[in-house]
C-alpha positions as CSV (number, residue, x, y, z in Angstrom):
1,M,3.3,-14.2,9.6
2,S,6.8,-15.7,9.7
3,I,5.9,-17.9,6.9
4,W,4.5,-14.2,4.8
5,T,6.9,-12.7,5.8
6,F,10.0,-15.1,4.6
7,G,8.0,-17.8,2.1
8,D,9.0,-17.7,-1.5
9,F,5.8,-17.8,-2.8
10,W,4.1,-14.4,-4.1
11,T,4.1,-13.4,-7.4
12,T,7.4,-11.8,-8.2
13,E,7.7,-8.4,-10.4
14,A,8.7,-10.2,-13.7
15,K,5.8,-12.0,-13.8
16,A,2.9,-9.7,-12.7
17,P,0.4,-9.8,-15.2
18,K,-0.1,-6.1,-17.3
19,S,-2.9,-4.3,-14.8
20,D,-4.7,-0.8,-15.4
21,V,-3.4,0.5,-11.8
22,V,-0.9,-0.6,-9.1
23,F,-1.0,0.8,-5.1
24,C,1.5,1.1,-3.2
25,L,0.8,1.5,0.3
26,G,3.0,3.8,2.6
27,S,4.6,2.7,5.3
28,G,5.7,6.0,7.5
29,M,8.2,8.2,7.7
30,D,10.6,10.0,10.2
31,P,8.9,13.5,11.9
32,S,12.1,14.3,12.9
33,T,14.0,14.3,9.4
34,G,10.6,14.5,6.9
35,K,12.5,11.1,5.2
36,L,10.7,8.4,4.0
37,D,11.2,5.2,6.1
38,P,13.0,2.8,4.6
39,F,9.9,0.5,3.8
40,S,7.8,3.5,1.9
41,R,11.2,4.2,0.0
42,Q,11.7,0.0,-1.1
43,R,7.8,0.1,-1.9
44,A,8.3,3.0,-4.1
45,K,10.9,1.8,-5.5
46,T,9.3,-1.8,-6.4
47,C,6.3,0.2,-8.6
48,A,8.7,2.5,-10.1
49,R,10.5,-1.1,-11.5
50,L,7.2,-1.8,-12.4
51,F,6.0,0.7,-14.0
52,A,9.5,0.2,-15.7
53,R,8.5,-3.6,-16.8
54,G,5.6,-1.9,-18.7
55,K,3.1,-3.7,-16.1
56,T,1.3,-0.5,-15.5
57,D,0.7,2.9,-16.3
58,K,-0.7,4.2,-13.1
59,I,0.0,4.4,-10.3
60,I,-1.3,5.3,-7.1
61,F,0.7,6.1,-3.9
62,T,-0.8,6.3,-1.0
63,G,-0.6,7.4,3.1
64,A,-1.0,10.7,5.2
65,G,1.8,12.0,7.2
66,P,2.8,13.6,10.6
67,R,0.8,16.4,11.1
68,G,2.3,19.6,9.5
69,A,4.4,17.5,7.1
70,T,4.4,15.9,3.8
71,D,2.8,13.4,2.8
72,V,4.2,9.6,3.0
73,A,2.3,9.6,-0.5
74,T,3.5,12.5,-2.1
75,L,7.2,11.4,-0.9
76,M,6.9,8.4,-2.4
77,A,5.6,9.5,-5.9
78,Q,8.4,12.3,-6.0
79,L,10.9,8.9,-5.0
80,A,9.3,7.4,-8.1
81,Q,9.4,10.1,-10.4
82,Q,13.5,10.5,-9.4
83,N,13.9,6.4,-10.4
84,G,11.4,7.2,-13.8
85,V,7.7,7.3,-13.7
86,P,6.6,10.2,-14.8
87,P,4.2,13.0,-13.3
88,D,1.2,11.9,-15.7
89,A,1.6,7.9,-14.8
90,I,0.8,9.4,-11.0
91,I,-2.0,9.7,-8.7
92,V,-1.5,11.1,-4.8
93,E,-4.1,10.2,-2.1
94,P,-2.7,11.9,1.5
95,N,-4.9,11.5,3.8
96,A,-5.2,7.6,4.5
97,Q,-3.8,6.9,7.9
98,S,-4.9,3.1,8.1
99,T,-4.5,0.4,5.3
100,L,-8.0,0.2,5.1
101,Q,-8.3,3.7,5.1
102,N,-5.6,3.1,2.4
103,A,-8.1,0.6,0.3
104,L,-11.1,2.9,0.7
105,F,-9.5,6.3,-0.5
106,S,-7.5,5.3,-3.0
107,Q,-10.1,2.7,-5.4
108,K,-12.0,5.5,-5.3
109,L,-9.0,7.2,-7.5
110,S,-8.6,4.4,-9.5
111,M,-10.9,5.3,-12.1
112,N,-12.7,1.9,-12.5
113,A,-9.7,0.0,-12.9
114,H,-10.7,-3.6,-13.7
115,S,-7.6,-5.3,-12.5
116,A,-5.0,-4.0,-10.0
117,I,-1.3,-4.5,-8.6
118,L,-1.1,-4.1,-4.6
119,V,2.7,-3.3,-3.5
120,T,3.4,-3.4,-0.3
121,D,6.2,-5.7,2.0
122,S,5.3,-9.3,2.3
123,F,4.0,-9.5,5.9
124,H,1.9,-6.5,5.2
125,L,0.0,-8.1,1.9
126,P,-2.3,-10.3,3.5
127,R,-3.9,-7.7,5.9
128,S,-4.0,-5.0,2.6
129,W,-5.3,-7.8,0.4
130,M,-8.3,-8.3,3.0
131,S,-8.5,-4.5,3.0
132,F,-9.0,-4.5,-0.5
133,Y,-10.7,-7.2,-1.1
134,W,-13.4,-6.6,1.6
135,L,-14.1,-3.0,-0.5
136,G,-14.5,-4.7,-3.8
137,T,-11.2,-4.4,-5.4
138,P,-11.6,-6.9,-8.5
139,D,-8.7,-9.4,-9.8
140,L,-6.0,-8.5,-7.4
141,T,-2.4,-9.4,-7.8
142,L,0.4,-9.4,-4.6
143,I,3.8,-8.3,-4.9
144,P,5.9,-7.8,-2.6
145,S,8.2,-5.1,-2.0
146,R,11.7,-6.2,-2.8
147,S,15.0,-3.9,-3.0
148,K,16.6,-4.5,-6.2
149,N,20.4,-5.3,-4.7
150,P,19.0,-8.6,-2.4
151,A,21.7,-7.6,-0.3
152,D,19.9,-4.2,0.8
153,Q,16.5,-5.9,1.5
154,V,14.7,-4.5,4.5
155,M,13.3,-6.4,6.8
156,P,11.0,-6.4,9.6
157,K,11.9,-6.5,13.7
158,V,9.8,-9.2,16.0
159,P,7.7,-6.3,17.5
160,M,6.7,-5.4,13.7
161,L,5.5,-8.5,12.7
162,T,3.9,-8.8,16.1
163,R,1.9,-5.8,15.6
164,E,0.8,-6.8,11.9
165,T,-0.7,-9.9,13.5
166,L,-2.8,-8.2,16.0
167,A,-3.1,-5.7,13.2
168,I,-5.3,-8.5,11.0
169,W,-7.5,-9.8,13.7
170,F,-8.0,-5.8,14.7
171,N,-9.0,-5.0,11.3
172,A,-11.4,-8.2,10.7
173,L,-13.1,-6.7,13.8
174,R,-13.2,-3.5,12.4
175,F,-14.6,-3.8,9.0
176,P,-17.8,-5.1,9.9
177,V,-18.7,-2.1,13.0
178,Y,-17.2,0.6,9.7
179,W,-19.9,-1.3,7.1
180,A,-22.4,-1.3,9.9
181,A,-22.2,2.0,10.3
182,K,-22.1,2.4,7.0
183,Q,-25.6,1.2,6.7
184,L,-27.0,3.3,9.1
185,N,-25.7,6.5,7.9
186,V,-23.1,6.8,10.1
187,S,-22.0,10.7,9.2
188,N,-18.4,9.9,10.2
189,A,-18.2,6.2,9.6
190,V,-14.9,6.3,7.9
191,D,-13.1,7.5,11.1
192,I,-13.7,3.6,12.5
193,L,-11.0,2.9,9.8
194,Y,-8.6,4.7,11.3
């Protein structure tokens, strides 16, 4: 997890290929203030810079919010608009409550894209990649979210890295159960991914 988080081997924004769509995964928000958490803000701004560089024409923001609050995807989309992304370049997926659901729900909105960029934090990229890969996303470029100013880079704390280490294995077990439920036509199979 530390190598993924602090290693300098990910594709940079400048070297990212032009892609049909960017998937931007929400991290969360503070339910008491209704504001995006620092990770979600950093992800949305990274996507806005990718758009400004001409790396895509569409961004799908994905992520639910706390019950009764505006969803994370909408708040990230609003932040991206404040950073120069036009509304017609944005698609909002407001229902995903997990990384696997991010992949499942946003893929359905990707308009049969042949190439895609996935933006999330570096520590979250491996699990996110697995989720999108398992669900059939072709040609996926991984871009870690970054602050424009390196001094402002949001970094995870040890409990978050520990949780992510466990979540990778949890997803590895949960996806086959979901797949089996789908094969058996279980009506609420998608709930397994939450």
